[in-house]
Each structure stands twice: as structure tokens, then as C-alpha cells.
C-alpha positions in Angstrom: 78.8 -193.6 40.6 81.1 -191.8 43.0 84.6 -193.2 42.7 84.6 -193.8 46.5 81.5 -196.0 46.3 83.1 -198.1 43.5 86.3 -198.5 45.6 84.4 -199.7 48.7 82.0 -201.9 46.8 85.0 -203.7 45.2 86.5 -204.0 48.7 83.3 -205.5 50.1 83.0 -208.1 47.4 86.7 -209.1 47.4 87.1 -209.2 51.2 83.8 -210.8 52.2 85.0 -214.4 51.9 88.3 -213.6 53.5 86.7 -212.0 56.6 83.6 -214.0 57.2 84.4 -217.6 56.4 84.5 -218.8 60.0 81.4 -220.6 61.3 80.7 -221.2 65.0 78.4 -224.1 65.8 75.5 -223.1 67.9 75.4 -219.4 66.7 72.2 -218.5 65.0 71.1 -215.3 63.3 67.8 -213.5 63.3 68.1 -211.4 60.2 66.6 -208.2 58.8 64.6 -206.8 61.7 63.5 -203.3 60.8 64.1 -200.9 63.6 62.8 -197.8 61.7 60.0 -197.8 59.1 59.9 -194.1 58.4 62.2 -194.2 55.4 61.2 -197.4 53.8 64.9 -198.2 53.4 66.3 -201.7 53.7 69.4 -200.2 55.4 67.3 -199.5 58.5 67.5 -203.1 59.6 69.6 -205.1 62.1 70.6 -208.7 62.6 70.9 -210.4 66.0 73.5 -213.1 66.6 72.9 -215.4 69.6 74.4 -218.7 71.0 72.1 -220.3 73.6 74.8 -222.9 74.3 77.2 -220.2 75.5 74.6 -218.2 77.4 75.3 -217.6 81.1 72.4 -215.6 82.5 71.2 -212.8 80.4 72.9 -211.9 77.2 75.2 -208.8 77.4 75.0 -206.8 74.2 77.6 -205.8 71.6 76.1 -203.2 69.3 78.2 -203.2 66.1 78.3 -200.5 63.4 79.9 -201.7 60.2 82.5 -199.8 58.2 82.6 -199.2 54.5 84.1 -195.7 53.9 80.8 -193.9 54.8 79.4 -194.8 51.3 79.4 -198.6 51.3 79.5 -201.8 53.4 76.6 -203.5 55.1 75.9 -205.6 58.2 76.4 -208.9 56.3 80.1 -207.9 55.8 80.7 -208.1 59.5 79.1 -211.5 60.1 82.4 -213.0 61.1 83.0 -210.4 63.7 79.5 -210.9 65.1 79.7 -214.7 65.2 83.0 -214.5 67.1 81.5 -212.6 70.0 78.1 -214.4 69.9 80.1 -217.6 70.4 81.4 -216.1 73.6 77.9 -215.6 74.9 77.1 -212.1 73.7 74.0 -210.9 71.9 75.6 -209.2 68.9 73.6 -206.6 67.1 74.8 -205.9 63.6 73.1 -202.7 62.6 72.6 -201.3 59.1 72.2 -197.6 58.5 71.5 -195.1 55.7 74.6 -194.5 53.6 76.1 -191.4 51.9 75.6 -189.9 49.4 71.9 -190.7 49.3 71.7 -189.7 53.0 74.0 -187.2 54.4 75.4 -186.4 57.9 74.1 -186.9 60.5 71.6 -189.5 59.2 73.7 -192.4 60.2 74.1 -191.2 63.8 70.3 -190.7 63.9 69.9 -194.3 62.7 72.3 -195.7 65.3 70.5 -193.9 68.2 67.1 -195.1 67.0 68.5 -198.6 66.6 69.9 -198.5 70.2 66.5 -197.4 71.5 64.9 -200.3 69.5 67.4 -202.8 71.0 66.5 -201.7 74.5 62.9 -202.7 73.7 64.0 -206.2 72.8 65.3 -207.0 76.3 62.4 -209.2 77.4 62.0 -211.0 74.1 65.7 -212.0 73.9 66.7 -211.9 77.5 69.2 -209.0 77.1 71.3 -207.5 79.9 70.8 -203.8 79.3 73.3 -202.9 81.9 76.0 -204.3 79.7 75.7 -202.6 76.3 79.0 -202.1 74.5 78.9 -200.0 71.3 81.5 -200.7 68.7 82.4 -200.2 65.1 85.3 -200.2 62.6 86.6 -197.4 60.4 83.6 -195.3 59.2 81.4 -197.5 61.5 83.8 -196.8 64.3 83.3 -193.1 63.7 79.5 -193.4 63.7 79.6 -195.6 66.8 81.7 -193.0 68.6 79.6 -190.1 67.3 76.5 -192.0 68.5 78.0 -192.4 72.0 79.0 -188.7 71.9 75.4 -187.7 71.1 74.0 -190.1 73.8 76.3 -188.7 76.5 76.5 -185.1 75.5 73.1 -183.4 75.2 74.6 -180.2 73.8 75.9 -182.1 70.7 72.6 -184.0 70.3 70.4 -180.9 70.4 72.7 -179.0 68.1 72.2 -181.7 65.4 68.5 -182.2 66.3 69.2 -185.9 66.9 66.7 -188.2 68.8 67.0 -188.7 72.5 68.4 -192.0 73.7 65.9 -193.4 76.1 67.7 -196.7 77.0 70.0 -197.8 79.8 73.4 -196.2 80.3 76.0 -197.5 77.9 78.6 -199.7 79.6 81.5 -199.7 77.1 82.9 -198.5 73.8 85.3 -200.2 71.4 86.7 -198.3 68.4 88.5 -200.2 65.7 90.6 -198.0 63.4 88.2 -195.1 63.7 88.6 -191.5 62.6 87.4 -189.6 65.7 88.7 -186.3 64.4 86.9 -186.7 61.2 88.1 -183.6 59.4 91.7 -184.4 60.1 91.2 -187.6 58.1 89.1 -186.0 55.4 91.7 -183.3 54.8 94.5 -185.8 54.4 95.4 -186.3 50.7 94.8 -189.9 49.4 95.2 -191.6 46.1 92.6 -190.6 43.4 91.2 -187.9 45.8 89.1 -190.5 47.6 88.9 -188.5 50.8 87.6 -185.5 48.9 85.0 -187.6 47.2 83.9 -189.2 50.5 83.7 -185.7 52.1 81.3 -184.5 49.4 79.3 -187.7 49.8 79.0 -187.4 53.6 78.2 -183.7 53.7 76.3 -183.3 50.4 78.9 -180.7 49.3 80.7 -180.1 46.0 84.2 -179.1 47.1 86.9 -179.2 44.5 89.9 -179.4 46.9 90.7 -180.2 50.5 90.7 -176.6 51.7 87.1 -176.8 52.9 87.2 -176.6 56.7 85.6 -173.1 56.8 83.0 -174.0 54.2 81.4 -177.0 55.8 77.6 -176.9 56.6 78.6 -178.1 60.1 81.0 -176.9 62.7 84.0 -178.9 63.8 82.4 -179.1 67.3 79.4 -181.0 65.7 81.6 -183.4 63.7 84.6 -184.0 65.8 84.0 -186.7 68.4 87.2 -185.7 70.3 85.6 -182.4 71.2 82.5 -184.0 72.7 83.9 -186.2 75.4 82.2 -185.7 78.8 82.3 -187.5 82.1 79.4 -189.6 80.9 81.4 -191.3 78.3 81.7 -195.1 79.0 84.9 -197.1 79.6 86.7 -197.6 76.3 89.1 -199.7 74.3 90.7 -198.2 71.2 92.6 -200.1 68.5 94.5 -198.7 65.6 97.4 -199.8 63.4 100.8 -198.2 63.4 100.7 -198.3 59.6 97.3 -196.7 58.8 97.4 -194.0 56.1 93.8 -192.9 56.8 93.2 -193.2 60.6 96.8 -193.2 61.9 97.3 -191.6 65.4 93.5 -191.1 65.9 93.4 -193.5 68.9 96.1 -191.4 70.5 94.2 -188.2 70.0 91.0 -189.8 71.3 92.9 -191.3 74.3 94.1 -187.8 75.3 90.5 -186.5 75.3 89.4 -189.5 77.4 92.3 -189.0 79.8 91.3 -185.3 80.2 87.8 -186.4 81.1 89.0 -189.1 83.5 87.5 -191.9 81.5 89.0 -195.4 82.0 90.4 -196.6 78.7 93.1 -198.7 77.0 94.8 -198.2 73.6 96.3 -201.0 71.6 98.5 -200.1 68.6 98.8 -203.0 66.2 102.4 -203.0 64.9 103.0 -206.4 63.2 104.1 -206.3 59.6 100.6 -207.5 58.5 98.7 -204.9 60.6 97.1 -202.1 58.7 93.6 -200.6 58.4 91.0 -203.0 59.7 93.1 -206.1 59.3 91.5 -207.4 62.6 88.7 -208.6 60.3 91.0 -211.3 58.8 90.9 -214.3 61.1 93.8 -216.1 59.3 96.4 -213.4 60.2 98.6 -214.3 63.1 98.5 -210.6 64.2 94.7 -210.8 64.5 95.1 -213.3 67.4 97.1 -210.7 69.3 94.5 -208.0 68.8 91.7 -210.3 70.0 93.6 -211.3 73.1 93.5 -207.6 74.1 89.9 -207.2 73.0 88.7 -210.3 74.8 90.2 -209.1 78.0 88.3 -205.9 77.8 84.9 -207.5 77.0 85.4 -210.3 79.4 85.8 -207.8 82.3 82.3 -206.5 81.4 80.8 -209.9 80.6 81.6 -211.3 84.0 81.0 -208.3 86.2 77.9 -208.4 88.4 75.0 -206.4 87.0 
């Protein structure tokens, strides 16, 4: 087993009860809906979280892509996140996708686009408001969520990677939690036990022995780097990162500069409490988590209550 897979598997098992213990009465889940049967892979499934008691008109949609270091994780490990927003009246889609190293870049982006198209087809069955789709994700999932939005809104990128066309309604918003938008900047940052090098080889199917691989990748930086693919079609955004984040530090600032240059409305929140670090928003018991969600709630509420 790749060392990165072992690290993130342990993280999933250890953190699952700490992140997902909250239960919200009235929220129910439709699990394991397969959105793509071509690969026969259980990862190509999604869960839908709904709360009829909190429904006000049609359900706006939060499309959530889980993190897990590109090699691990799963939709069940973000059930607490999904229940939180379902309890506020959103239809939350927790999407699974094919993981590295068994499936390499850009397989996960392909899956997310296909899942988005599939969700657009569920509008009548689940009374979804397709004018209010917010794409989000954390860490690696935040990257794939952002790369998906980039491919959906930038046809040059989509075609260069031979990705499927998005045929659904225009995306209304994007939220990025601790995401590495400039992926290679993160992948070339030394970490303990060479974890980033191992993740790089898993994601791209390569066999690099050190971090000096930028000119040897099978893909260009323009195809991988979300920051270089922001167009005027990008949706309104909210970016969250921690001041103390060894992996994704300063990424929201870099992304924010690109959004500013493209005149995209956005807000950045830098979590700076002592307990804030990479993806600590997933721990409901932290006092600092409340501050993060006060900001997040304001962003999503503006979308939720606007007239379609």
C-alpha cells in the first residue's frame, strides 16, 4: 500500500466519529445512487440528504466533493457536513469519485462533471432548484470541486483534457475549504515522510523520486492549476483556509487574486484561532468552527433566499 493511502485511511477511521456525530432530526438520506455505471465502481455513487421539515419551496443544491488526500476518504466521512446544511433546507449531494492511484488525473474531475449532470436530471423527482447549485469540497475534494467548476466554465480546459460537457444549469456558487488550487505548488512542498511526493505519483501515475518534477509531468500546469483557468463565467465564491496550514496555506489568497482579476464576486475567510488548522471546520465541538460557519452561513443564506 502507498504510504499516503495508509496515512489517510487512518485519518478517516480516527476522525469519523469526531466529525460526524451530530444528528439532525428530520434529515434523511438516500444512499448509494449510482450516477455512472460504466466502470462498475462503487465509488461512482452519491448520497442525497434532505429535510422536508425545513423545505421552503424547491430545494437549493449543495454538491459536496469529499477530501481524503486524493487517495482516500469517502462520502460517508462527510455526513456531518451534509446533515448540517440539509437541516437548513438544502438538498446536499455527497458525491463519491474514483480515487488515485487506481484511477489517475483527471478521472475524479470527469466523475464530478458526470455526477453534476446526473443531479440535474433529478430535479423533478426531488424538487431541486437548479438555479441554485453550489459546488463545494474540502482539501483534495476542494481541489476537485474547483477543477470541476473550471472545466465547466472554461471550455478550453475541458477540451484539452477530453472531459465530458456539462449540460446542466449554470452554477450559482462555489465554496472551497482548505483547497490546493495551485496544485503543483502544494505537491512540490516538502512534507514529512515524503507524503506529497507519494500523492503526486498516485494522482498522476508517475514514478518520480524527488520533488523536481514540474517539467516531467504528463500534464501542463495550465491543465492542472485551477488559478490559471478562471474566466468571467466562474460563479460567486467563498474561500476558507487556515492561517496555520502546512499543506494549503496561502492558497485562498492566490485563488482570490485570480477571482479579483476576473471580476468575480468572492469572500475569503482566514481561520486564525489556536485550534484552526487544515480542515478543522469538520469538528463541530471546536469553538472556532462556529466562527467559520457564521461566515459560511451568511454566504449560502444569500443564495438560499434570493428569488430564482
